[in-house]
LOKOL-629592 format. One record per residue (C-alpha): residue number from 1; x, y, z. Coordinates in steps of 0.5 Angstrom, whole numbers. Layout:
BEGIN
<resi NUM; c1 X; c2 Y; c3 Z>
...
REM end
This chain:
BEGIN
<resi 1; c1 -68; c2 -64; c3 -48>
<resi 2; c1 -67; c2 -62; c3 -55>
<resi 3; c1 -73; c2 -62; c3 -60>
<resi 4; c1 -74; c2 -67; c3 -65>
<resi 5; c1 -72; c2 -66; c3 -72>
<resi 6; c1 -78; c2 -63; c3 -76>
<resi 7; c1 -80; c2 -67; c3 -82>
<resi 8; c1 -77; c2 -65; c3 -89>
<resi 9; c1 -81; c2 -66; c3 -95>
<resi 10; c1 -77; c2 -67; c3 -101>
<resi 11; c1 -80; c2 -66; c3 -108>
<resi 12; c1 -78; c2 -70; c3 -114>
<resi 13; c1 -75; c2 -75; c3 -110>
<resi 14; c1 -75; c2 -82; c3 -114>
<resi 15; c1 -68; c2 -81; c3 -117>
<resi 16; c1 -63; c2 -76; c3 -118>
<resi 17; c1 -62; c2 -70; c3 -114>
<resi 18; c1 -68; c2 -70; c3 -110>
<resi 19; c1 -67; c2 -78; c3 -108>
<resi 20; c1 -60; c2 -75; c3 -106>
<resi 21; c1 -63; c2 -70; c3 -102>
<resi 22; c1 -68; c2 -74; c3 -98>
<resi 23; c1 -62; c2 -79; c3 -97>
<resi 24; c1 -58; c2 -74; c3 -94>
<resi 25; c1 -63; c2 -71; c3 -89>
<resi 26; c1 -65; c2 -78; c3 -87>
<resi 27; c1 -58; c2 -79; c3 -85>
<resi 28; c1 -58; c2 -73; c3 -81>
<resi 29; c1 -63; c2 -75; c3 -77>
<resi 30; c1 -69; c2 -72; c3 -80>
<resi 31; c1 -76; c2 -76; c3 -82>
<resi 32; c1 -77; c2 -75; c3 -89>
<resi 33; c1 -83; c2 -75; c3 -94>
<resi 34; c1 -81; c2 -76; c3 -101>
<resi 35; c1 -86; c2 -74; c3 -106>
<resi 36; c1 -86; c2 -75; c3 -114>
<resi 37; c1 -91; c2 -77; c3 -119>
<resi 38; c1 -87; c2 -83; c3 -120>
<resi 39; c1 -89; c2 -89; c3 -116>
<resi 40; c1 -82; c2 -91; c3 -115>
<resi 41; c1 -81; c2 -86; c3 -110>
<resi 42; c1 -84; c2 -91; c3 -105>
<resi 43; c1 -79; c2 -96; c3 -106>
<resi 44; c1 -74; c2 -90; c3 -105>
<resi 45; c1 -77; c2 -88; c3 -99>
<resi 46; c1 -77; c2 -96; c3 -96>
<resi 47; c1 -70; c2 -96; c3 -97>
<resi 48; c1 -69; c2 -90; c3 -92>
<resi 49; c1 -73; c2 -92; c3 -86>
<resi 50; c1 -72; c2 -96; c3 -80>
<resi 51; c1 -69; c2 -100; c3 -77>
<resi 52; c1 -64; c2 -95; c3 -74>
<resi 53; c1 -66; c2 -89; c3 -77>
<resi 54; c1 -72; c2 -84; c3 -78>
<resi 55; c1 -78; c2 -85; c3 -81>
<resi 56; c1 -79; c2 -84; c3 -88>
<resi 57; c1 -85; c2 -84; c3 -93>
<resi 58; c1 -86; c2 -84; c3 -100>
<resi 59; c1 -92; c2 -81; c3 -103>
<resi 60; c1 -94; c2 -80; c3 -110>
<resi 61; c1 -97; c2 -73; c3 -113>
<resi 62; c1 -96; c2 -69; c3 -118>
<resi 63; c1 -93; c2 -62; c3 -116>
<resi 64; c1 -97; c2 -59; c3 -122>
<resi 65; c1 -103; c2 -60; c3 -119>
<resi 66; c1 -105; c2 -56; c3 -113>
<resi 67; c1 -110; c2 -60; c3 -110>
<resi 68; c1 -106; c2 -66; c3 -110>
<resi 69; c1 -100; c2 -62; c3 -107>
<resi 70; c1 -105; c2 -60; c3 -101>
<resi 71; c1 -107; c2 -67; c3 -100>
<resi 72; c1 -100; c2 -70; c3 -100>
<resi 73; c1 -98; c2 -64; c3 -95>
<resi 74; c1 -104; c2 -66; c3 -90>
<resi 75; c1 -102; c2 -73; c3 -91>
<resi 76; c1 -95; c2 -72; c3 -90>
<resi 77; c1 -96; c2 -68; c3 -83>
<resi 78; c1 -101; c2 -73; c3 -81>
<resi 79; c1 -96; c2 -79; c3 -82>
<resi 80; c1 -90; c2 -76; c3 -79>
<resi 81; c1 -91; c2 -70; c3 -76>
<resi 82; c1 -91; c2 -62; c3 -77>
<resi 83; c1 -86; c2 -60; c3 -83>
<resi 84; c1 -80; c2 -56; c3 -82>
<resi 85; c1 -77; c2 -56; c3 -88>
<resi 86; c1 -79; c2 -56; c3 -96>
<resi 87; c1 -74; c2 -58; c3 -101>
<resi 88; c1 -77; c2 -57; c3 -108>
<resi 89; c1 -72; c2 -61; c3 -113>
<resi 90; c1 -78; c2 -64; c3 -118>
<resi 91; c1 -76; c2 -61; c3 -125>
<resi 92; c1 -76; c2 -63; c3 -132>
<resi 93; c1 -72; c2 -61; c3 -138>
<resi 94; c1 -74; c2 -59; c3 -145>
<resi 95; c1 -69; c2 -57; c3 -150>
<resi 96; c1 -69; c2 -53; c3 -156>
<resi 97; c1 -68; c2 -46; c3 -158>
<resi 98; c1 -73; c2 -40; c3 -157>
<resi 99; c1 -74; c2 -41; c3 -165>
<resi 100; c1 -75; c2 -48; c3 -165>
<resi 101; c1 -78; c2 -51; c3 -159>
<resi 102; c1 -85; c2 -52; c3 -158>
<resi 103; c1 -90; c2 -48; c3 -154>
<resi 104; c1 -91; c2 -55; c3 -150>
<resi 105; c1 -84; c2 -55; c3 -148>
<resi 106; c1 -84; c2 -48; c3 -145>
<resi 107; c1 -91; c2 -50; c3 -142>
<resi 108; c1 -88; c2 -57; c3 -139>
<resi 109; c1 -82; c2 -53; c3 -136>
<resi 110; c1 -86; c2 -48; c3 -133>
<resi 111; c1 -91; c2 -53; c3 -130>
<resi 112; c1 -86; c2 -57; c3 -126>
<resi 113; c1 -81; c2 -52; c3 -125>
<resi 114; c1 -85; c2 -46; c3 -123>
<resi 115; c1 -92; c2 -47; c3 -122>
<resi 116; c1 -89; c2 -54; c3 -118>
<resi 117; c1 -85; c2 -49; c3 -113>
<resi 118; c1 -92; c2 -44; c3 -112>
<resi 119; c1 -96; c2 -50; c3 -110>
<resi 120; c1 -91; c2 -53; c3 -105>
<resi 121; c1 -89; c2 -47; c3 -103>
<resi 122; c1 -96; c2 -45; c3 -101>
<resi 123; c1 -98; c2 -51; c3 -98>
<resi 124; c1 -92; c2 -52; c3 -94>
<resi 125; c1 -90; c2 -45; c3 -93>
<resi 126; c1 -97; c2 -43; c3 -90>
<resi 127; c1 -97; c2 -49; c3 -85>
<resi 128; c1 -90; c2 -47; c3 -83>
<resi 129; c1 -91; c2 -39; c3 -82>
<resi 130; c1 -97; c2 -41; c3 -78>
<resi 131; c1 -93; c2 -45; c3 -73>
<resi 132; c1 -87; c2 -40; c3 -73>
<resi 133; c1 -81; c2 -44; c3 -76>
<resi 134; c1 -79; c2 -47; c3 -82>
<resi 135; c1 -74; c2 -47; c3 -88>
<resi 136; c1 -75; c2 -48; c3 -96>
<resi 137; c1 -70; c2 -49; c3 -101>
<resi 138; c1 -71; c2 -49; c3 -108>
<resi 139; c1 -66; c2 -53; c3 -113>
<resi 140; c1 -66; c2 -49; c3 -119>
<resi 141; c1 -60; c2 -48; c3 -124>
<resi 142; c1 -54; c2 -44; c3 -126>
<resi 143; c1 -58; c2 -43; c3 -132>
<resi 144; c1 -63; c2 -39; c3 -129>
<resi 145; c1 -58; c2 -33; c3 -129>
<resi 146; c1 -53; c2 -36; c3 -135>
<resi 147; c1 -55; c2 -36; c3 -142>
<resi 148; c1 -55; c2 -43; c3 -145>
<resi 149; c1 -56; c2 -44; c3 -152>
<resi 150; c1 -62; c2 -49; c3 -153>
<resi 151; c1 -64; c2 -49; c3 -146>
<resi 152; c1 -69; c2 -43; c3 -146>
<resi 153; c1 -75; c2 -46; c3 -143>
<resi 154; c1 -72; c2 -49; c3 -138>
<resi 155; c1 -67; c2 -43; c3 -136>
<resi 156; c1 -74; c2 -39; c3 -136>
<resi 157; c1 -77; c2 -43; c3 -131>
<resi 158; c1 -72; c2 -44; c3 -127>
<resi 159; c1 -71; c2 -36; c3 -126>
<resi 160; c1 -78; c2 -36; c3 -125>
<resi 161; c1 -77; c2 -41; c3 -119>
<resi 162; c1 -71; c2 -37; c3 -116>
<resi 163; c1 -75; c2 -30; c3 -116>
<resi 164; c1 -81; c2 -34; c3 -113>
<resi 165; c1 -77; c2 -37; c3 -108>
<resi 166; c1 -74; c2 -30; c3 -106>
<resi 167; c1 -81; c2 -27; c3 -106>
<resi 168; c1 -83; c2 -32; c3 -101>
<resi 169; c1 -78; c2 -31; c3 -97>
<resi 170; c1 -79; c2 -24; c3 -96>
<resi 171; c1 -87; c2 -25; c3 -95>
<resi 172; c1 -86; c2 -31; c3 -90>
<resi 173; c1 -80; c2 -27; c3 -86>
<resi 174; c1 -79; c2 -27; c3 -80>
<resi 175; c1 -81; c2 -35; c3 -79>
<resi 176; c1 -79; c2 -38; c3 -85>
<resi 177; c1 -73; c2 -38; c3 -89>
<resi 178; c1 -73; c2 -39; c3 -96>
<resi 179; c1 -66; c2 -40; c3 -100>
<resi 180; c1 -64; c2 -43; c3 -107>
<resi 181; c1 -59; c2 -48; c3 -109>
<resi 182; c1 -57; c2 -47; c3 -117>
<resi 183; c1 -53; c2 -53; c3 -119>
<resi 184; c1 -49; c2 -54; c3 -125>
<resi 185; c1 -48; c2 -60; c3 -129>
<resi 186; c1 -50; c2 -66; c3 -125>
<resi 187; c1 -49; c2 -73; c3 -126>
<resi 188; c1 -56; c2 -75; c3 -126>
<resi 189; c1 -61; c2 -78; c3 -131>
<resi 190; c1 -63; c2 -71; c3 -134>
<resi 191; c1 -56; c2 -69; c3 -135>
<resi 192; c1 -54; c2 -76; c3 -138>
<resi 193; c1 -60; c2 -75; c3 -143>
<resi 194; c1 -56; c2 -69; c3 -146>
<resi 195; c1 -50; c2 -74; c3 -148>
<resi 196; c1 -50; c2 -77; c3 -155>
<resi 197; c1 -50; c2 -84; c3 -151>
<resi 198; c1 -52; c2 -83; c3 -143>
<resi 199; c1 -48; c2 -89; c3 -141>
<resi 200; c1 -42; c2 -87; c3 -144>
<resi 201; c1 -38; c2 -83; c3 -138>
<resi 202; c1 -34; c2 -79; c3 -144>
<resi 203; c1 -40; c2 -75; c3 -144>
<resi 204; c1 -38; c2 -72; c3 -137>
<resi 205; c1 -31; c2 -70; c3 -140>
<resi 206; c1 -34; c2 -66; c3 -146>
<resi 207; c1 -38; c2 -62; c3 -141>
<resi 208; c1 -32; c2 -61; c3 -137>
<resi 209; c1 -28; c2 -58; c3 -143>
<resi 210; c1 -34; c2 -54; c3 -145>
<resi 211; c1 -36; c2 -52; c3 -152>
<resi 212; c1 -33; c2 -45; c3 -154>
<resi 213; c1 -37; c2 -45; c3 -161>
<resi 214; c1 -44; c2 -45; c3 -156>
<resi 215; c1 -41; c2 -40; c3 -151>
<resi 216; c1 -41; c2 -45; c3 -146>
<resi 217; c1 -35; c2 -45; c3 -141>
<resi 218; c1 -32; c2 -51; c3 -138>
<resi 219; c1 -32; c2 -53; c3 -131>
<resi 220; c1 -25; c2 -50; c3 -127>
<resi 221; c1 -26; c2 -56; c3 -122>
<resi 222; c1 -25; c2 -61; c3 -127>
<resi 223; c1 -31; c2 -65; c3 -126>
<resi 224; c1 -39; c2 -65; c3 -126>
<resi 225; c1 -42; c2 -65; c3 -119>
<resi 226; c1 -45; c2 -71; c3 -116>
<resi 227; c1 -52; c2 -71; c3 -113>
<resi 228; c1 -49; c2 -71; c3 -106>
<resi 229; c1 -45; c2 -65; c3 -107>
<resi 230; c1 -52; c2 -61; c3 -109>
<resi 231; c1 -55; c2 -65; c3 -103>
<resi 232; c1 -50; c2 -62; c3 -98>
<resi 233; c1 -51; c2 -55; c3 -100>
<resi 234; c1 -59; c2 -56; c3 -99>
<resi 235; c1 -57; c2 -59; c3 -92>
<resi 236; c1 -53; c2 -53; c3 -90>
<resi 237; c1 -58; c2 -48; c3 -92>
<resi 238; c1 -64; c2 -52; c3 -89>
<resi 239; c1 -59; c2 -52; c3 -82>
<resi 240; c1 -58; c2 -48; c3 -76>
<resi 241; c1 -51; c2 -46; c3 -79>
<resi 242; c1 -55; c2 -42; c3 -84>
<resi 243; c1 -60; c2 -39; c3 -79>
<resi 244; c1 -59; c2 -32; c3 -81>
<resi 245; c1 -59; c2 -33; c3 -89>
<resi 246; c1 -65; c2 -32; c3 -93>
<resi 247; c1 -67; c2 -30; c3 -100>
<resi 248; c1 -60; c2 -32; c3 -103>
<resi 249; c1 -58; c2 -37; c3 -108>
<resi 250; c1 -52; c2 -42; c3 -107>
<resi 251; c1 -49; c2 -44; c3 -114>
<resi 252; c1 -46; c2 -51; c3 -114>
<resi 253; c1 -43; c2 -51; c3 -121>
<resi 254; c1 -35; c2 -52; c3 -120>
<resi 255; c1 -34; c2 -45; c3 -122>
<resi 256; c1 -37; c2 -46; c3 -129>
<resi 257; c1 -41; c2 -39; c3 -129>
<resi 258; c1 -34; c2 -36; c3 -126>
<resi 259; c1 -37; c2 -34; c3 -119>
<resi 260; c1 -42; c2 -29; c3 -123>
REM end
């Protein structure tokens, strides 16, 4: 008899990449817990549940709060069963150059993008390690290793989350695999907020074209990513097809970083 799929916990799941990952996991037959500080996560989860599909539960918690994360993980397991997968998709973006951004911009990015991964990795990772099975996938950014003018706080926090996830993979081996997906420009509200008009799809064309004056390359594949493109990479790294892959980063940016 095939074992039932282990429960997945996805942070930042109220919208964007996190919501796409949760939907893809549910479609793949996994029970999934959607976690976000936005209460809208409950509505997102309600759209994924039965009839006909695996259970889904939306929980409201802030990943920057270690106690809240611990309580949410405990509630998730009590409701749906043992966690077998953690996807760290919660993220915030603050823009500004190193000289112009405020200390609060760096603190906000580090709190969610780095400390959030620390908190969830400890709470979920400990449980999976003790059971001898599991996987963690962190959604970082191609900005974690490619300099982006005006995005220093975000890039630094994402680089830290990559290093943290890899170290977690070393410390939790051989029981828990830990990998990273690094998206480039993706059609989310966060991306659109960078455009002059978030509702104008021409903003995507500008991203595809690149900005040589800012030393930013365009996208060779000619389109920005859809959140489902990133979700597909997460599912691969979470699945049995990646059973011998850990401490790795998979970039999903249409070639914008030239494979470096």
